[in-house]
C-alpha positions, 0 to 999 in steps of 0.5 A: 735611300742614301746613307747619311753616315759612316759608321765604323764597329770596332770589334765587329765580330764579337757578340755584341759588335755582331748585334749593332752591325745587324741591326744598324744594317737593317736601318739602311742609313749607314755605310758600315765599316767593320773591323776586328781582330777576329779577321776571320770572321768578318766575311761571313758577317758581310755577306749576311748583312749584304744577303738580307739588308742589301741597300747598306753597303759592308765594308771590312777594314782590317786596322782600327786606325784606318776605319776611324779615319773613314767613319763619321762615328765610331762604336768600341764594341770592345772589352773595357780592357781593350779601350785603353790601347784602341784609344792610342791606335785611332787618338789622332784620326777621331778628332772631332768624332763621336765615339761610343762606349759600350763598354761594362768595366766588369771584374771577373766575378761580376760582382763589381768592377775594376774602376773606382766609384768616381769614374766610369768605363766612358770617362776613362775613354774621354780621358783618353780621346780629349778632341772626341766626343765620348757618348754611352750608349748600348751598354745597358743592353745585352746582344740578344735584345737587338734581335727582340727589342720589344720584350712582354709586350714593352719596347725596350729602354736604352739609356743614352749619356754624353757632355754635348748635346748634338752628339747626344740627339744623334745618337739617340737617332742611331738608338731609336733607328735600331728599335729601342726607345732612347733615353738621354739619362744625363751628361757623361757623369751618369754613365757610372749609374748606367754602367751599375744598371747593367751590372745589377741586370747581369746579376740578375740574369744569372740568379733567375736565368733570364738567358741573357734576353732582359731590358730595362723599362720606364713605366711613367704616366 
């Protein structure tokens, strides 16, 4: 199968970045560009992906701007606090491209956000990247969920929000490819709700010891 799109994962060495990279590599549908400030861990990740997913092309890029320039889709697998600096670096080369925001703008005590109620991490990123299409995705899933997309016999739902239909459908296809059930929840403002959903999930996980393996599921008839 030939690769259809090139995806840059900025922050690939983190737990979410590694999980996303591994899951995308399994599909064999994408060429992956791995970038991280912790470059020493990337060769091992690249080797692992190539060993277990030989159909996937994996490259290490040491510059966020270069990785974004070469990519069709850019995933910022970084904390919210890092997005402003990254946006400044990639703004020009990300023009016209999909940029996926996975961040939840948590405060240090995990009882709220550093953002105000009238915005979200994704909306703030869209302001910084006015010529890109920001899509909210993967923020309602834990890193462990990528290896266990079926929990208690039910496929985990993964929610998506954005303002551009074609981009939403592209990301929904990507989300489905890694094993989640994609649900397009609404426009980018809905990312405020999605970020609050994961804040609640984190708080519940800490209270009931979910061991970072838990997911949302909409049950309906």
